[in-house]
N, C-alpha and C positions, 0 to 999 in steps of 0.2 A: 240438186241431183249431180251437178258437175263435181262438187266436193266429194260426194259418195263414190262416184265413178273413179275419181282420181285415187281415192284411198284403196278401192278394190284393185285397180290396176297396179298399185304399188305393193300389194301383198307379197308377191314373189321376190321382191327386193328387200324385204325386212331383214335386219341384221341377225335376228334369231327366229327360229321356227320351232314349234313344239308338236309333239305327237302324244296324245293321251293313251293310257293303257288299253282303252277300249276302241281305239282308232287303228287304222291300218288293217291289212289283211294277212292272215296266215295262209300260205300256199303250200300244199303238200308237194314235197320234192321226191319222195320215195315212200315205200310202204310204211315206214315208221318215223319219217323226218318231215318237219314243217319249217318253213322259213317266213319271217316277217321283216320286210325291209323298213328300216328306221330312217335312213337317209341315203340318197344316191346322187352323185355328181357326175353326170355324163361327160363333162369337159375333162375332169381329172381322172375319171375312172374309179374314184373312191366310193366304197360302199360300206355301210354299217347296217348290220342286221342281226336278228335273233334266230337261233336254231333251237327248235323244241324237238327232242329225240325221245321216243318212247323206249321202254326197256327192250333190249334185244336189237336195237337199231344199229346200223353200220353204214359207213360211207366208204365207197370204193377208193383205192389208191389214186392219187392225183398229184400234179405239179402246179405250183402257183407262179403266175407271171410276175406278181409283185409281192411285197411283204404282206404277211397276214398276222394280225394280233387277235388272240382269243382270250376271253375271260369266262371261267366257269361260274355261273350264277347259282345253279342247283345241280345236284347229282354228280356224276363222274363220267369220264371217258378215258379210253386207252388210245394212245397215239405213239407210233414209232417206239414201241416197247416201254413206254412210260405211262403211269396212271396219274390222271389229273382229277382233282375234286373241287368242290365249291370253294371259291376264294383263290384258286390257282390261276395263273396267267401263263401264256406261252406265245412266243414270237417265232415265226418262220421267215427266213430271209427269202428274197426273190429267187425263183427257180429251185427252191427246195422241194423235196418230194415227201409226201405223207404215205406211209403204208396204210392199210385199211384201218379206219377209225371204228372202234366198237364202243357201245354204250350199254353194258349189261343191265344196268339199273335205270337207264334213262338220264337225261340232263337238259338243262337250259343253258345255252352258250351265247355270249355276245361276241360277234365277229366284226372286225374292221379290216378291210383290204383296200 
């Protein structure tokens, strides 16, 4: 039992951690937007998450305290007058401002901040 307890106690310190597609929780953030956190580091403030946006979704204008990296997995979104589609990536520098983001046809986006 001591060996089993030692292994369980060490799970949080493993060098890699995984999250299966059917694990984690999709949390509704607004009428047509859901968020699923993939990784969060409270110490550094870094987050990686997915945004699932239904057709017609929008996100209000906002400013980022840190850099934000996004990758469009599915669909498309419009941000700051530019259209991004599946396969596109975008980086926002710290303190940059987004105008309203719109997703006329919906999208799935990987976000890292």
